[in-house]
N, C-alpha and C positions, 0 to 999 in steps of 0.2 A: 928738186922733188925727191922725197923719200921713197924707197922701195921696200916692200915687205920681204923679209928673209924667207928663203925656201924652207919649207917645214915637211915633216914626214909624219902624218897622223897615225896614231896607234889606238887600239881599243883600250878602254879603261881597265878590262880584265887582265891586261898585261902588267898592271901594277900589282904590288903585294896584296894579299887577300884583305888585310885589315884596311889598307888604303882604298882599295875597290869598294869595300862595304861602306866605309865612311862617305865616300863620294857619292855612291848610289843613294844612301839614306838622305844626304843633303839635297840631291836633285828631287827626290820624291817629296821631301818636306816643302821645298820651295814651291813646286808645282801644285801642291795640294792647297795653297792659299788662295783666297779670293783675290788678292792683289794680282797674282800671276795670271789667273783666269781673265780678270778684267784687262790686264795689259795685253796679253796675247790676243784677246777678242777684238780689241781696238785695232790691232795689226791686221786681223783678218778683215775687219770692216774697212780698213784703209783710212780711218779718220778718228780723232779723239772724241770722247765724250766731254760735255761742257765744262765740268769742274776741273777736269785734267787739262783741257786746253787753256783755261784761265790761269793755270798754275805756271805755264811756261811761255805764254804769248801775252802781249799787252794789247794787240789790236782786237777790236771788238767784232765779234762774228754773230750775226743774226741767224746764219744757216747751221750753226753748231749749238744744238739746244738739248741734246739727249742726256738723260741722267745715267744711262748705262749702255753697254754695247748691245747690238741686236742679238736676238735669240739664236738666230742662225749661226752667228759668229761664235757664240759661247758653245754651241753644239759642236762646231768644227774643232774648237780647242779641246773640248772634252773627249772627242773621238781621237784626236791627236794624243792626248794623254793616255787613253785606254790602250792604244796599240804601241805606244812608245815603251822601250825597254832601256833604262839607263845603261845597261851593260853593252849596248850596241853603240853607245856614244863614243866618238873618237876625239882624242886631244893631240896637240902637238907634242912630238916625242921629247923635245927639249924641256917643255913645260911639265910633261909627265915625269921626267927625270928629276927635275927640281923639287917636285912634290914628293916623289919616291924617297928622296934623300932626307926627308924630315921625319921626325917621330911624332906620333899621334899625342896631342895634348900640349905640345910645345908651341911657342909663338910662331915659329917659322912654318909649322904645319898649318896653323890657322891662316897665316898670310897667303901661303900657296894655294890653300883650299879656296880662299876668297878670289884669288886670281883665276883659278880653273873655272869656278862657277860663274864668275862674270863673262868669261869667254863662252861658256856653254849657253848661258842665257841669251847672250848676243847672237850666238849662231842659230839657236832655235828660233829667234825672232826673225833672222834673215830667211830661213826656210819657210816659215809661214807667210812672210811678206811676198816672196817669189811665188808660192803655190797659190796665194789668194788673189794675185794680180788678175784683174779682169772678171772676177767672180762676185765677190760681195762688196767691191769698192763702192763707196757712196759719195764720190766727189761731186761738187756742185756743178751744174752745167755752166753757170757764169759766176765767177768769183774773182774779185780783185785781190783776195788775201792769200795768194800762194807764192811766198817768198822763196820757197824751196820746192824740189821736185816731189816732195811728199808732205803730207799734213803732219807727219810724226817725226819730229827732229829735235836735236839739241843744237843750238845755233853754232857752237864751236866745232861741231863734228858734222860737216855737210860737204866735204870734199869728195864727192862720189867718184870723180875721175881718178882718184888715187886709191880707192878702196877695192879690194878683191871682188866684192859682190856688189859694187856700185851703189845704187840707191838703197838697196836692201840693207847695206851696212849702216846708212844713215838712221834707218829705222831700228837697227840693232842697238846703236848707241842711245837712242830714245828709250828703248826697253830697259837698258841698264839704269838710266835715270829714274824710271818708274820703279824698278825692282830694288835698287840700292840707294836711291836718293841723288844719284849723279853717276857720271862715268867713273869707273874704278881705275885709278892710276897708282904708280909705284915709284919710289926712288930707286932707279935702275943703277946707280953708281957709275963710275967712270967707264966701265966695260960694257954697260948697257944690258946686263943680264941679271942683275940682282933684284931683290924685292925687299929693300931694307925697311922701308915704311910705306904705309898705305895712305893714299889721298883720295878724296872725293871731289869731283868737279861738277858742282850743281848747276841748274840752269839759271838763266838770267844774268844779272850783273854781280852775282855773288862771287867771291874769291874761292880758290881751291883750298880746301882745309884738310889738315892731317887728322887721321884717326888715332885715338889713343889706344894703348894696349888693352885697357879695360873694355872699350868699345868693341874691339876686335874679338876679345874673349867672349863677351856676352853674345855676340852675333854667332860665333862658333857653337857655343852651347845650344843656342836656339835651333840652328839648322841641323845640328847632329843629334837632337833629342829624339828619343824613342817614345816619350810620354807626352809631349806637349800637343795640344789640339792646334789645328791649322790657324784658328784665330790668334792664338798666342804666338805662333810662329810669324804670322802676318805683322803683328805689333812690333816684333823685334827685327824685322828684315830691313827696313829702310834706315840708313844713317842720317843723323843730324849733327850739325857742328856743335862741339862743346864750346863754351863761352871763350875760353882762353886757348883754343886750338891754334896751332901754327897755321898761318894763312899765306897763300902764294897768289900773286897776281897771275892770271892765265898767260900773260905775255912773257913772264919770266920762267915759266914751268919747264920749257924745253932746255933752257941753258942751265937749269939746276938738275938736270937728268930726271925730271919728274914727268913720267908718261907711261903709257902701257906699250903702245906701238908709236914709233917716232912719226910715222906718216899720217897719224889719225887726226890730230888737232889742227884746226885752221887758225894759224897765228898771223896777225897782220904784220906788214913789214915795218911799220912804226908803231911805237907805243901809243895806244889810243888814249885820248883824254877822257877822263871819267867825269861826265856831267852828273852822274847818279852814283851816290855812295850808300850802300846798304848799312844801316846801323848795326846789324848783326856782325858785319866785318870790322867793326871798330869797338872792341870791348871796353877800352878806356874811355871812349866817348859815352858808352852806355853807363859806365860807372859814374861819370861826371853828371850825367842827367838824373840818374838815380839818387845821387847824393844831393843834388839840387832840389829834387822833389821832396826828399826826406827833411830838408832844412826849411821848407816852406811850412808856415803854421797851418794847421787844418782849420776848417770852418768852425769846428767846435771850440777851438782856442781863441778865436777872434772876439774882441770885445763887442758887445751888442750896444749900439748907441741908439737910443729912441729917437724918433723923428721930432722935429721942433713942433711946439704947440702952435696951433692956429689961434688967431685972435678970438678971445671969448672962451677958450677951452681951459680946463683945470687939469692939473696933474694929479688930482686925487683919484684913486681907484676904488 
């Protein structure tokens, strides 16, 4: 069993002024998006809305049919936003030092910014999950569809017994998937403290994929912008895999030093057999199918053969 390293939280105001301002702006920008409100409102409700549920679960649920979170849950989130001050947020001192040692605009700055924001968004999700317990929860009275202790989960991140906040951390990883497209991981190197490359662990049977420098740069420009509207930030917030991105089987990630916290992912003892393979995870197969489709003649190119004449019919027109 992996244990979390002891940390010493510090206020973000203890960072250099420009780093504090950048982090504060990014937090406000993310929280201003409809995606963030929708995500955190579902946490307050304690259950997903229908189209979100269908995105990460394969079982059919007749009791989950709402198209948006409850009005009460949205009001709770908006009140939380209104009274929240990013300057009051605290982060791990080691994480803060790693961020502080980077220069704004550099790749390393963007990578560490993403790391901090993933952690902060996760922590806010745990706070809302704990505070909302027993209030706006809408769990069905009778439901055979509860494979986890919460409705909001990423299947690889459900080891609540190992998490500092227990079940609330399961919800936190789910919030990361909603806000970033998956749980945010890093190549930690041999010492386990680096952030060489960034990876996203999506839901379902998709493989973990690496983000390109261009993707990270575009994301940073979006969340640090002073001019973009929330809708524009919303559109650039969640990551999607590029076609030829490096892909890693979740079973191999830990041995390759790809993780955020070692204790987080639930890795099976034996490599699972993949009975389902996502086409997106095999770009060579995608290319082969595309080439095959292009080689097929279109309907317009096929010769038109008239039907045979019936007895007594003439071919005169």
